[in-house]
C-alpha positions in Angstrom: 65.4 152.9 242.9 65.6 152.1 246.6 68.6 154.4 247.0 66.8 157.3 245.3 63.5 156.8 247.2 65.0 156.3 250.7 67.6 159.0 250.4 65.1 161.6 249.0 62.5 160.7 251.5 64.8 161.2 254.5 66.2 164.4 253.0 62.7 165.6 252.4 61.6 164.8 255.9 64.6 166.4 257.6 66.4 168.7 255.1 69.6 167.4 256.7 72.5 165.8 254.7 73.8 164.2 258.0 70.4 162.4 258.2 71.0 160.9 254.8 74.4 159.8 256.2 72.6 158.1 259.1 70.5 156.2 256.6 73.6 155.0 254.9 75.0 154.0 258.3 72.0 151.8 259.1 72.0 150.3 255.6 75.8 149.7 255.3 76.8 149.6 259.0 75.9 145.9 259.6 78.3 145.1 256.8 81.3 146.4 258.8 80.9 143.4 261.2 78.6 140.9 259.5 80.1 140.7 256.0 83.2 139.0 257.3 81.1 136.6 259.2 78.9 136.1 256.1 82.1 135.0 254.3 82.7 132.4 257.0 79.1 131.1 256.5 79.7 131.0 252.7 82.5 128.5 253.3 80.6 126.5 255.9 77.0 126.1 254.6 75.2 125.5 251.3 75.3 128.9 249.6 72.1 128.7 247.6 70.0 128.0 250.8 71.8 130.8 252.6 71.0 133.3 249.8 67.4 132.3 249.6 66.8 132.6 253.3 68.5 135.9 253.6 66.8 137.4 250.6 63.4 136.5 252.1 64.6 138.4 255.2 65.2 141.4 253.0 61.9 141.3 251.1 59.7 141.5 254.3 61.0 144.8 255.6 61.1 146.2 252.1 57.4 145.4 251.7 56.6 147.0 255.0 58.5 150.1 254.0 56.5 150.2 250.8 53.2 150.0 252.7 53.9 152.8 255.1 55.3 155.0 252.3 52.3 154.4 250.1 49.9 155.1 253.0 51.8 158.4 253.6 52.4 157.5 257.2 56.1 157.0 257.0 58.4 158.6 259.6 62.1 158.8 259.9 62.3 156.0 262.5 60.3 153.6 260.3 62.6 154.2 257.3 65.6 153.8 259.5 64.3 150.5 261.1 63.4 148.8 257.8 66.7 149.9 256.2 68.7 148.5 259.1 66.9 145.1 258.8 67.6 144.9 255.1 71.2 145.9 255.8 71.8 143.0 258.2 70.5 140.3 255.8 72.3 141.9 252.9 75.6 141.9 254.8 75.3 138.2 255.5 74.2 137.3 252.0 76.7 139.2 249.9 79.8 136.9 250.2 77.7 133.8 249.4 76.1 135.5 246.4 79.5 136.5 245.1 80.9 133.0 245.5 77.8 131.6 243.6 78.5 134.1 240.8 82.1 133.0 240.1 81.2 129.3 240.6 79.0 129.4 237.5 82.1 129.6 235.2 85.5 127.8 235.0 88.2 129.2 237.3 90.1 130.9 234.5 87.1 133.0 233.7 86.4 134.0 237.3 87.6 137.6 236.9 85.6 138.1 233.8 82.5 136.8 235.7 83.2 139.3 238.4 83.4 142.0 235.8 80.1 140.9 234.1 78.4 140.8 237.5 79.5 144.4 237.9 78.2 145.2 234.4 74.8 143.8 235.3 74.8 145.8 238.5 75.7 149.0 236.7 73.1 148.4 234.0 70.4 148.2 236.7 71.9 151.2 238.4 71.8 153.0 235.1 68.0 152.4 234.7 66.8 152.3 238.2 67.7 155.8 239.5 66.3 157.6 236.5 63.0 155.6 236.8 63.1 156.0 240.6 63.6 159.7 240.4 60.7 160.1 238.0 58.4 158.0 240.2 59.4 159.9 243.3 58.8 163.2 241.6 55.4 162.0 240.1 53.8 159.9 242.7 56.1 159.5 245.7 58.6 156.9 247.0 56.1 154.1 247.7 56.2 152.4 244.2 60.0 152.4 244.4 59.9 150.5 247.7 57.3 148.1 246.3 59.3 147.2 243.2 62.4 146.7 245.4 60.5 144.2 247.6 59.5 142.2 244.5 63.1 142.2 243.2 64.3 140.1 246.1 62.0 137.3 245.0 63.4 137.5 241.4 66.9 136.9 242.8 65.5 134.0 244.9 64.0 132.4 241.8 67.3 132.7 239.8 69.4 131.2 242.6 67.0 128.4 243.2 67.2 127.3 239.5 71.1 127.2 239.5 72.7 123.7 239.6 73.7 122.5 243.1 77.4 122.8 242.2 77.1 126.6 241.9 76.1 126.8 245.6 78.3 124.1 247.0 80.5 125.1 250.0 83.8 123.6 250.9 82.6 123.1 254.5 85.7 124.8 256.0 85.8 126.6 259.3 88.4 129.3 258.6 88.5 132.0 261.4 88.1 135.6 260.4 91.3 136.2 262.3 93.2 134.0 259.8 92.1 136.0 256.9 93.1 139.2 258.6 96.5 137.9 259.3 97.0 136.8 255.7 96.0 140.3 254.6 98.5 141.9 256.9 101.4 139.6 255.8 100.8 139.9 252.0 102.0 143.3 250.7 99.8 143.4 247.6 96.7 142.3 249.6 97.4 145.0 252.1 97.8 147.7 249.4 94.6 146.5 247.6 92.5 146.5 250.8 93.8 149.9 252.0 93.2 151.5 248.5 89.7 150.1 248.4 88.9 151.3 251.9 90.3 154.7 251.2 88.1 155.0 248.1 85.1 153.8 250.1 85.6 156.5 252.8 86.3 159.5 250.6 84.6 158.9 247.2 81.9 156.2 247.4 79.7 158.3 249.8 79.1 160.6 246.9 76.4 158.1 245.9 74.6 158.2 249.2 75.0 161.9 249.6 73.9 162.7 246.1 70.6 164.2 247.4 72.6 167.1 248.9 74.7 167.5 245.7 71.5 167.5 243.6 69.8 170.1 245.8 72.9 172.3 245.3 72.2 172.3 241.5 68.4 172.2 241.5 65.3 171.0 243.4 63.9 168.1 241.4 64.2 164.4 242.4 64.8 163.6 238.7 68.2 165.5 239.0 69.2 163.1 241.7 68.3 160.2 239.5 70.4 161.5 236.7 73.4 161.9 239.0 73.2 158.3 240.1 72.6 157.2 236.5 75.8 159.0 235.6 77.8 156.9 238.1 76.3 153.7 236.6 77.0 154.8 233.0 80.5 155.5 233.9 80.7 152.0 235.5 79.8 150.4 232.1 82.6 152.4 230.4 85.0 151.5 233.2 84.5 147.8 232.6 85.9 148.2 229.1 88.8 150.3 230.4 89.5 147.7 233.0 89.6 145.0 230.3 92.2 147.0 228.3 94.3 147.6 231.4 94.3 143.8 232.0 95.4 143.1 228.4 98.1 145.7 228.8 99.2 144.0 232.1 99.1 147.2 234.0 99.9 146.4 237.7 96.8 146.3 239.7 98.2 148.8 242.3 98.9 151.3 239.5 95.4 151.0 238.2 94.0 151.6 241.7 96.3 154.6 242.2 95.2 156.1 238.9 91.6 155.5 239.7 91.9 157.4 243.0 93.7 160.3 241.2 90.9 160.5 238.6 88.3 160.6 241.3 90.1 163.4 243.1 90.1 165.5 239.9 86.4 164.8 239.3 85.5 165.7 242.9 87.2 169.1 242.4 85.2 169.6 239.2 81.9 168.9 241.1 83.0 171.3 243.8 84.0 174.1 241.5 81.2 174.2 238.9 77.5 175.1 238.9 76.9 173.6 235.5 74.8 170.5 235.9 76.0 168.9 232.6 79.6 169.2 233.7 78.7 167.7 237.1 77.0 164.8 235.3 80.1 164.2 233.2 82.3 164.2 236.3 80.1 161.7 238.0 80.4 159.4 234.9 84.2 159.6 235.2 84.0 158.7 238.9 81.8 155.8 238.0 84.4 154.5 235.5 87.2 154.8 238.1 85.0 153.1 240.6 84.6 150.1 238.3 88.3 149.7 237.7 89.2 149.9 241.3 86.3 147.7 242.6 86.6 144.8 240.2 90.4 144.6 240.3 90.5 144.7 244.0 87.7 142.2 244.6 89.1 139.7 242.1 92.6 139.9 243.5 91.5 139.6 247.1 89.0 136.8 246.4 91.4 134.5 244.6 94.6 135.4 246.5 94.3 132.3 248.7 91.7 129.7 247.5 91.7 128.0 250.9 90.1 131.1 252.5 88.2 132.6 249.6 84.9 133.0 251.6 86.4 134.9 254.6 88.7 137.0 252.4 85.7 138.0 250.3 83.8 138.8 253.4 86.7 140.8 254.8 86.8 142.9 251.6 83.1 143.6 251.8 83.5 144.5 255.5 86.2 147.0 254.8 84.5 148.7 251.8 81.1 148.7 253.3 82.5 150.0 256.6 84.3 152.7 254.7 81.2 153.9 252.9 79.3 153.8 256.2 81.7 155.9 258.2 82.5 158.1 255.2 78.9 159.0 254.6 78.4 160.0 258.2 81.6 162.1 258.3 81.2 163.7 254.9 77.5 164.4 255.5 78.5 166.2 258.6 81.2 168.0 256.7 78.8 169.1 254.1 76.5 170.6 256.8 79.4 172.3 258.5 81.3 173.9 255.6 79.1 173.4 252.6 79.0 170.9 249.8 81.6 172.6 247.7 84.3 172.9 250.3 83.4 169.4 251.6 84.1 167.9 248.2 87.3 169.8 248.0 88.6 168.3 251.3 87.7 164.8 250.0 89.4 165.5 246.7 92.7 166.5 248.4 92.7 163.4 250.6 91.8 161.1 247.7 94.7 162.6 245.6 97.2 161.9 248.4 95.9 158.3 248.6 96.2 157.9 244.9 99.8 159.0 244.9 100.6 156.6 247.7 98.9 153.7 245.9 100.5 154.4 242.6 104.0 154.5 244.2 103.6 151.1 245.8 106.2 148.6 244.4 104.9 145.3 243.1 106.2 142.6 245.4 108.2 139.9 243.7 105.8 137.4 242.1 102.7 139.3 243.2 102.0 141.1 239.9 101.4 138.0 237.8 99.2 136.5 240.5 97.1 139.6 240.6 96.7 139.6 236.8 95.7 135.9 236.8 93.0 136.6 239.3 
């Protein structure tokens, strides 16, 4: 709902796809630098307390954003400022929250827990944009911002009621540089991170730039909501596909390469057609590929080296969030320069090349089983 309301408000105020990209930069940009540091904090301090503190820091600017939007006095600078404050706290909290999630189950079920966490996210993303689009169209973005502000306190309540063991930290001081060195040395980690970052730059910004795509096919905010809902519905399907790939012991780098190729084809479909239902189906296929790539990559990276799980998780978030941030800015400008259709075509070609590269990567000796076990 927050994504729909903020993106539509900025696009409505400016009529500029690049301005929506700036919104994404302010929301995701802090993650480029701070997510990796958040991973260090997750290994150093009690994770439940960190998450509670940082979610309070997100609730306050979200409430202020709701107030100015409801009073119809919102300006671009105010939306940008509140979004940036939320982005900073979110970047620091994400690694700890991910570590808490997998700590609630035995180690052998950690990947399934990551997948179920993604299912819950996609379920919320399935409902939220449709409701948010309807609310924006009916009474404006203020209620969406207000509900978002309350949602942070729901997370705080859940985390506070978990057993202390779920938030326990190993109290290690692993430098970010050590995690980066490990990622450079390990061939499969390097391929996983590069594939995830490439996807984040070329495909993931479709979510943030959906207002421009929706405007290409109609003028209603509800259309934007359905586009984002399509991505989420595809994510739910993608979780089942990912489980089947795991059971079939498909190498993780092949699964990522195939996901990139599927996304490339779907971007071409969105670029070529004016049929809204076809575009919605293509967005669902992108969402399914997104799920396969994201969960496989995150699980393999997170558990590659248990001694630096926090920093490695933070490094993954930094790379993927940074990719979305820079990609949204670049692709938003590309949409403004050559049009949405041609911009999507350029992204599709680059994504296809990346998919071919990822699929052709050989599995290093001993790496495939470790990736599957993760």
